[in-house]
C-alpha positions in Angstrom: -15.6 -36.5 5.9 -17.1 -33.4 7.5 -17.1 -33.3 11.2 -19.5 -31.4 13.3 -19.7 -30.8 17.0 -23.1 -31.6 18.5 -23.1 -28.3 20.3 -23.0 -26.4 17.0 -26.4 -24.8 16.0 -25.5 -24.8 12.3 -25.5 -28.3 10.8 -25.4 -29.2 7.2 -29.0 -30.5 7.2 -30.1 -27.1 8.6 -28.3 -25.4 5.8 -29.9 -27.7 3.2 -33.3 -27.3 4.6 -33.1 -23.6 4.8 -34.7 -23.1 1.4 -36.3 -25.1 -1.3 -34.8 -25.4 -4.8 -35.5 -22.5 -7.0 -37.6 -23.4 -10.0 -37.9 -20.0 -11.6 -36.3 -18.7 -14.8 -32.6 -19.2 -15.4 -30.3 -16.7 -13.6 -27.2 -15.4 -15.2 -24.1 -16.1 -13.2 -23.0 -13.0 -11.4 -19.9 -11.2 -12.8 -17.2 -10.0 -10.5 -16.4 -6.3 -10.4 -13.1 -5.2 -11.8 -11.4 -4.8 -8.4 -12.6 -8.2 -7.2 -11.5 -9.9 -10.4 -8.0 -8.4 -10.1 -7.7 -9.5 -6.5 -8.9 -13.0 -7.4 -6.3 -13.3 -10.2 -3.6 -12.2 -7.7 -4.4 -15.3 -5.6 -4.7 -17.6 -8.6 -1.5 -19.5 -7.8 -1.7 -22.5 -5.4 0.0 -22.3 -2.0 1.6 -24.9 0.1 -0.5 -26.0 3.0 1.2 -25.5 6.5 -0.1 -28.9 7.4 1.7 -30.5 4.5 4.9 -28.5 5.1 5.0 -29.6 8.8 4.3 -33.2 7.8 7.1 -33.1 5.3 9.4 -31.7 8.0 8.6 -34.7 10.2 9.6 -37.1 7.4 12.8 -35.2 6.5 14.0 -35.0 10.1 13.3 -38.7 10.7 15.2 -39.6 7.5 18.1 -37.3 8.4 18.5 -38.9 11.8 18.1 -42.4 10.5 20.6 -41.9 7.6 23.2 -40.1 9.8 23.0 -43.0 12.4 23.2 -45.6 9.7 26.1 -43.9 7.9 28.2 -43.6 11.1 27.4 -47.3 11.9 28.5 -48.4 8.4 31.6 -46.2 8.5 32.9 -46.8 12.0 31.4 -50.0 13.3 31.2 -51.8 10.0 28.5 -54.0 8.5 30.2 -57.2 9.5 29.4 -57.0 13.2 27.4 -59.8 14.8 24.9 -57.1 15.9 23.8 -56.5 12.3 20.2 -56.6 13.4 20.4 -54.7 16.7 22.1 -51.6 15.3 19.5 -50.8 12.7 16.7 -51.4 15.2 18.3 -49.0 17.7 18.8 -46.4 14.9 15.2 -46.8 13.8 13.9 -46.7 17.4 15.8 -43.6 18.4 14.9 -41.7 15.2 11.2 -42.6 15.5 10.9 -41.8 19.2 12.6 -38.5 18.7 10.2 -37.4 16.0 7.2 -38.6 18.1 8.3 -36.7 21.2 8.9 -33.6 19.2 5.4 -34.0 17.7 3.9 -34.2 21.2 6.0 -31.1 22.2 4.6 -29.0 19.3 8.0 -28.7 17.7 6.4 -29.2 14.2 3.9 -26.4 14.6 4.5 -23.5 12.2 5.5 -21.0 15.0 8.1 -23.4 16.2 9.5 -24.1 12.7 9.7 -20.3 12.1 11.6 -19.7 15.4 14.3 -22.4 15.7 16.4 -20.5 18.2 13.5 -20.5 20.6 13.2 -24.3 20.3 16.9 -25.1 21.0 16.3 -26.0 24.7 13.3 -28.2 23.9 15.0 -30.1 21.1 18.1 -30.6 23.1 16.1 -32.0 26.0 14.1 -34.4 23.7 17.2 -35.7 21.9 19.1 -36.2 25.1 16.1 -37.9 26.8 15.7 -40.3 23.8 19.4 -41.3 24.0 19.1 -41.7 27.8 16.1 -44.0 27.3 17.9 -46.0 24.6 20.9 -46.4 27.0 18.7 -47.7 29.8 17.0 -50.1 27.4 20.4 -51.5 26.2 21.5 -51.9 29.8 18.4 -53.9 30.9 18.7 -56.0 27.7 22.3 -56.8 28.8 23.8 -55.8 25.5 25.0 -52.3 26.3 28.7 -53.4 26.6 28.6 -54.7 23.0 27.6 -51.4 21.4 30.2 -48.8 20.4 30.2 -45.9 22.7 32.1 -43.8 20.2 29.4 -44.5 17.6 26.6 -43.5 20.1 28.4 -40.3 21.1 29.2 -39.4 17.5 25.6 -39.9 16.4 24.3 -37.9 19.4 26.5 -34.9 18.3 26.0 -35.3 14.6 22.2 -35.7 14.9 21.8 -32.7 17.1 23.9 -30.6 14.8 21.9 -31.7 11.7 18.6 -31.0 13.3 19.6 -27.4 14.2 21.1 -26.8 10.8 18.0 -28.1 9.0 15.7 -26.0 11.2 17.8 -22.8 10.7 17.8 -23.4 6.9 14.1 -24.1 6.7 13.2 -21.1 8.9 14.9 -18.9 6.3 13.1 -20.7 3.6 9.7 -20.3 5.4 10.4 -16.5 5.7 11.0 -16.2 2.0 7.9 -18.3 1.2 5.8 -16.2 3.6 7.0 -13.0 1.9 6.1 -14.2 -1.6 2.9 -15.9 -0.6 3.9 -19.5 -1.2 3.1 -20.7 2.3 -0.1 -19.2 3.8 -3.7 -19.9 4.4 -5.9 -17.6 2.4 -9.1 -16.4 4.0 -12.1 -14.4 3.0 -14.3 -12.7 5.6 -18.1 -13.0 5.1 -19.9 -10.2 6.8 -18.6 -6.7 7.4 -19.0 -3.9 9.9 -17.7 -3.8 13.5 -17.7 -7.6 14.0 -15.4 -8.1 10.9 -13.1 -5.3 12.1 -12.6 -6.8 15.5 -12.0 -10.3 14.0 -9.4 -9.0 11.5 -7.6 -7.0 14.3 -7.6 -10.2 16.5 -6.1 -12.3 13.7 -3.5 -9.7 12.8 -2.3 -9.5 16.4 -1.4 -13.2 16.4 2.4 -13.9 16.3 3.6 -15.9 13.3 0.3 -15.5 11.7 -0.1 -17.5 8.5 -3.5 -16.2 7.5 -3.7 -13.9 4.5 -7.0 -12.1 4.4 -8.0 -11.5 0.7 -11.0 -9.4 1.2 -14.5 -9.0 2.5 -17.9 -10.0 1.1 -21.2 -8.8 2.4 -24.8 -8.8 1.1 -25.5 -5.5 2.8 -25.0 -2.2 1.0 -22.3 0.4 1.8 -24.6 2.3 4.2 -25.0 -0.7 6.5 -21.6 -2.3 5.8 -18.7 0.1 5.0 -16.8 -0.5 1.8 -13.5 -0.8 3.6 -13.0 -2.6 6.9 -9.7 -2.5 8.8 -7.9 -1.7 5.5 -9.5 -4.5 3.5 -12.0 -3.7 0.7 -15.5 -5.1 0.4 -15.2 -7.0 -2.9 -18.9 -7.9 -3.5 -21.8 -9.9 -2.2 -22.1 -13.6 -1.3 -23.1 -14.6 -4.9 -20.0 -12.9 -6.2 -18.0 -14.6 -3.5 -18.8 -18.0 -5.1 -17.4 -16.7 -8.5 -14.4 -15.2 -6.6 -13.6 -18.6 -5.1 -13.8 -20.3 -8.5 -10.9 -18.1 -9.6 -8.8 -17.5 -6.5 -7.2 -20.4 -4.5 -9.0 -19.7 -1.2 -8.5 -22.0 1.8 -11.0 -20.7 4.3 -14.2 -18.6 4.6 -14.7 -17.0 8.0 -18.3 -16.0 8.6 -18.2 -13.0 10.9 -21.8 -12.7 12.0 -23.4 -12.8 15.5 -24.9 -16.1 16.5 -28.3 -14.5 17.0 -28.5 -13.7 13.2 -29.3 -17.4 12.6 -31.5 -16.8 9.6 -28.9 -14.7 7.9 -26.1 -17.2 8.7 -28.1 -20.1 7.3 -29.0 -18.2 4.2 -25.3 -17.5 3.5 -24.2 -21.1 4.3 -26.8 -22.5 2.0 -25.0 -20.6 -0.8 -21.5 -21.2 0.3 -21.4 -24.9 1.3 -21.0 -25.9 -2.4 -17.4 -24.6 -2.4 -14.4 -26.9 -1.7 -13.0 -24.9 1.2 -13.2 -24.8 5.0 -16.0 -22.7 6.4 -15.6 -21.4 9.9 -18.0 -19.3 12.1 -16.1 -16.8 14.1 -16.8 -17.1 17.8 -14.5 -14.4 19.0 -17.2 -11.9 19.9 -19.8 -14.4 21.1 -20.9 -14.6 24.7 -21.7 -18.3 24.2 -19.0 -20.7 25.2 -18.9 -24.3 24.2 -16.5 -27.0 25.3 -12.9 -26.2 24.1 -12.9 -29.2 21.8 -15.8 -27.6 19.9 -13.5 -24.9 18.6 -10.7 -24.8 16.2 -8.3 -21.8 16.5 -6.4 -19.3 14.4 -3.8 -18.5 17.0 -6.0 -17.8 20.0 -9.1 -16.7 18.0 -11.8 -19.4 18.4 -13.8 -20.7 15.4 -16.7 -23.1 15.1 -16.1 -25.6 12.3 -19.1 -25.6 10.0 -17.7 -27.3 6.8 -14.4 -28.9 6.2 -12.8 -29.2 2.8 -13.2 -32.8 1.7 -10.1 -34.9 0.9 -7.6 -32.3 2.0 -3.9 -32.3 2.8 -2.5 -35.8 3.4 -5.8 -37.4 2.3 -5.3 -35.7 -1.1 -1.8 -37.1 -1.3 -3.0 -40.6 -0.5 -5.8 -40.3 -3.1 -3.4 -39.0 -5.7 -1.0 -41.9 -5.1 -4.0 -44.3 -5.3 -5.0 -42.7 -8.7 -1.5 -42.9 -10.2 -0.9 -46.5 -9.1 -4.3 -47.9 -10.3 -4.3 -45.8 -13.5 -1.0 -47.2 -14.5 -2.2 -50.7 -13.6 -5.4 -50.2 -15.6 -3.5 -48.9 -18.6 -1.2 -51.9 -18.5 -4.1 -54.4 -18.1 -6.5 -52.9 -20.6 -4.0 -51.8 -23.2 -4.8 -54.8 -25.5 -8.5 -54.0 -25.2 -7.9 -50.3 -25.9 -5.9 -51.2 -29.0 -8.6 -53.5 -30.3 -11.2 -50.9 -29.6 -9.3 -48.2 -31.5 -8.8 -50.5 -34.5 -12.6 -51.4 -34.5 -13.6 -47.7 -34.4 -11.2 -46.8 -37.3 -12.5 -49.7 -39.4 -16.2 -48.9 -38.6 -16.4 -45.2 -39.5 -14.3 -42.3 -40.6 -12.8 -39.9 -38.1 -10.5 -39.8 -35.1 -10.4 -42.6 -32.6 -10.6 -40.4 -29.5 -13.2 -37.8 -28.7 -12.8 -34.9 -26.3 -15.8 -33.5 -24.3 -15.8 -30.5 -22.0 -17.2 -31.3 -18.6 -17.4 -29.8 -15.1 -14.3 -30.7 -13.0 -13.1 -29.8 -9.6 -14.4 -26.5 -8.2 -16.7 -26.2 -11.2 -13.8 -25.6 -13.6 -14.0 -26.9 -17.1 -11.9 -29.9 -18.1 -11.5 -32.0 -21.2 -12.5 -35.7 -20.8 -11.2 -38.4 -23.2 -13.5 -41.0 -24.6 -13.4 -43.4 -27.5 -15.5 -41.9 -30.3 -18.9 -43.7 -30.4 -20.7 -41.4 -32.8 -20.3 -40.5 -36.4 -17.8 -37.7 -36.6 -20.1 -35.1 -38.2 -22.8 -35.8 -35.5 -20.5 -35.7 -32.4 -21.8 -33.4 -29.7 -18.9 -31.9 -27.6 -21.4 -30.0 -25.4 -23.6 -33.1 -24.8 -26.6 -30.8 -24.9 -28.6 -33.6 -26.6 -28.2 -36.7 -24.4 -27.8 -40.1 -26.2 -31.0 -42.1 -26.1 -31.9 -45.7 -26.9 -31.3 -46.5 -30.6 -29.8 -43.1 -31.2 -29.0 -42.8 -34.9 -25.9 -40.8 -34.2 -24.2 -43.8 -32.6 -22.1 -46.1 -34.7 -22.3 -49.9 -34.7 -19.1 -50.1 -32.7 -20.2 -47.2 -30.6 -23.3 -49.1 -29.4 -21.2 -51.9 -28.2 -18.5 -49.8 -26.5 -21.1 -47.6 -24.8 -23.0 -50.7 -23.6 -19.9 -52.2 -22.1 -18.4 -48.8 -21.0 -15.3 -49.5 -23.1 -15.6 -45.9 -24.4 -14.6 -44.7 -21.0 -11.2 -46.5 -20.9 -9.1 -43.5 -22.2 -10.1 -41.7 -18.9 -7.4 -43.8 -17.2 -5.1 -41.2 -18.8 -7.2 -38.3 -17.4 -6.8 -39.9 -14.0 -3.1 -40.4 -14.5 -2.5 -36.8 -15.4 -4.8 -35.4 -12.7 -7.8 -33.8 -14.4 -9.9 -36.8 -13.1 -9.7 -39.1 -10.2 -10.3 -42.8 -10.6 -13.2 -42.7 -8.1 -15.5 -39.7 -7.6 -18.7 -38.1 -8.9 -19.0 -38.6 -12.6 -18.2 -35.4 -14.6 -21.3 -34.1 -16.2 -21.2 -32.2 -19.5 -21.3 -28.4 -19.3 -24.6 -28.0 -21.0 -26.3 -31.1 -19.8 -30.1 -30.7 -19.2 -33.0 -32.7 -17.8 -36.4 -31.6 -19.3 -34.8 -28.4 -20.7 -33.4 -27.4 -17.3 -29.7 -27.3 -16.4 -28.8 -29.8 -13.7 -27.9 -27.0 -11.2 -31.5 -25.6 -11.7 -33.0 -29.0 -10.9 -31.0 -29.8 -7.7 -30.3 -27.2 -5.0 -26.7 -27.3 -4.1 -25.8 -29.4 -7.3 -22.4 -27.8 -7.5 -21.4 -29.3 -4.1 -20.6 -32.5 -6.0 -17.7 -30.6 -7.5 -15.9 -30.1 -4.2 -13.8 -33.1 -5.1 -12.3 -34.2 -8.5 -14.8 -36.0 -10.7 -14.1 -39.7 -11.2 -14.0 -42.4 -13.9 -16.4 -44.4 -11.8 -18.3 -43.5 -8.6 -20.6 -44.5 -5.8 -23.7 -43.5 -7.8 -22.6 -45.7 -10.8 -22.1 -48.9 -8.8 -25.5 -48.3 -7.1 -27.4 -48.3 -10.4 -27.4 -44.6 -11.3 -25.4 -44.7 -14.5 -26.5 -43.9 -18.0 -28.9 -41.4 -19.3 -30.1 -38.6 -17.0 -33.4 -37.9 -18.8 -35.5 -37.1 -15.7 -35.2 -34.8 -12.7 -35.5 -37.7 -10.3 -32.4 -39.4 -11.9 -30.2 -36.3 -11.5 -31.4 -35.8 -7.9 -30.6 -39.4 -7.0 -27.2 -39.3 -8.6 -26.4 -36.1 -6.8 -27.5 -37.6 -3.5 -25.2 -40.6 -4.0 -22.3 -38.3 -5.0 -22.7 -36.2 -1.9 -22.8 -39.3 0.2 -19.5 -40.4 -1.3 -17.9 -37.0 -0.6 -19.0 -36.9 3.0 -17.9 -40.5 3.7 -14.8 -40.8 1.6 -12.0 -43.1 2.5 -9.4 -45.1 0.5 -11.3 -48.3 1.5 -14.4 -46.9 -0.1 -12.5 -46.0 -3.2 -11.1 -49.5 -3.4 -14.5 -51.0 -2.9 -16.0 -48.9 -5.7 -13.1 -49.6 -8.0 -13.4 -53.4 -7.6 -17.2 -53.4 -7.7 -17.3 -51.4 -10.9 -16.6 -54.3 -13.4 -19.3 -56.4 -11.7 -21.9 -53.7 -11.8 -21.2 -52.8 -15.4 -22.6 -56.2 -16.3 -26.0 -54.5 -15.9 -26.3 -52.6 -19.1 -30.0 -51.6 -18.9 -29.4 -47.9 -18.7 -26.4 -47.7 -21.0 -27.1 -46.6 -24.5 
């Protein structure tokens, strides 16, 4: 869910209201220049998020401390002791408290992980303090005499040594990843000139900087905005930036424009908010000063958070685990139904059982979605340019039934299992889908914002009655409205609610043809 500080002048509603939908003739999608395309392809490979890396480090250190303590307990004290419950609890408590204290001491921030030598004193103090607290606790519980002092001293020395060895090894690994671009945050600067140059110099001066600036985009021509700023080329205008971000794996857009250029900022944000990336407004050169909590920081460079990437970092891990678990469960539960459906399709008409259709996926990329074939083979429409209507002659007898009951969508459990779809999300629309001879993105301003997350097998719009044929502009607007609500209010509980309400809401087949 996006978060906005109330002091920010640039809210999402302001962005959306900044202009009405364009109802003019279709525009060709802008093509990237040769240099911009080469740069985009250079950053095509995914990177590892610093947030994820530091999170994994917490888990690994906790596991290392717990396993070392448990191994020493099993090897020296033995599992037959009458304190068979107390020892594991003490091991768990000391490991957990150590990780928590190191978290509060910023020992898991990327600068600390890259400089383990500088953290020796802090880690030694935390580990020693944790053992001191544990010893005091055992004393007051009147069980300290029953615990092995040799075990406690051996674990203290072993745990400390393992932490330092792990951190030295990971620091070397991080340096290698930083050199080859595996662990970094990729940023694009929006807006050129002196402001952009000052911003870039400020970011580059930061020690242990993990920001990789990929280029600059500006709507102004070379006379008003130089083609090269602080050694970085201007790769195109804002429209071309959207195409650039469809190819390159970009983490952040930093808008480097003065606050008093509000109309220009809003015009840019109106175009950019459809992208699944963080959007920040640089505040480094502004004389306005909000509360400290209103800012996020790149090192010491202040930024105002305008848009956050939805379902990011650990949220994406949780959602992926959710998809895998319930996809496997769905495949297991519905496998007899899928087998019966496949046999019925094969007996009813000639052709393959499954049908692949190209649709818009995450970040507007094209994906192939699996469905049970519901049309006669020679009349199948892979592009879905002609939507299925009531009593459509292209639909087979079995096809009418499986479309009414949504059984044709069951193979999409496999899409969700392998990652091209999520179980819950905005439904993927066909590439060439139209309403009244207009593409959906021409009907709804900001339509592509629904692709900031993976599309889903079912979604918030579907359980609220907006499923089936999208034959009017009002229907596509309402579905998009519900999709955006889902993206902005996502949680695992909401996914669970949608998933379990879906079979109930599918009983209403009024709009399913």
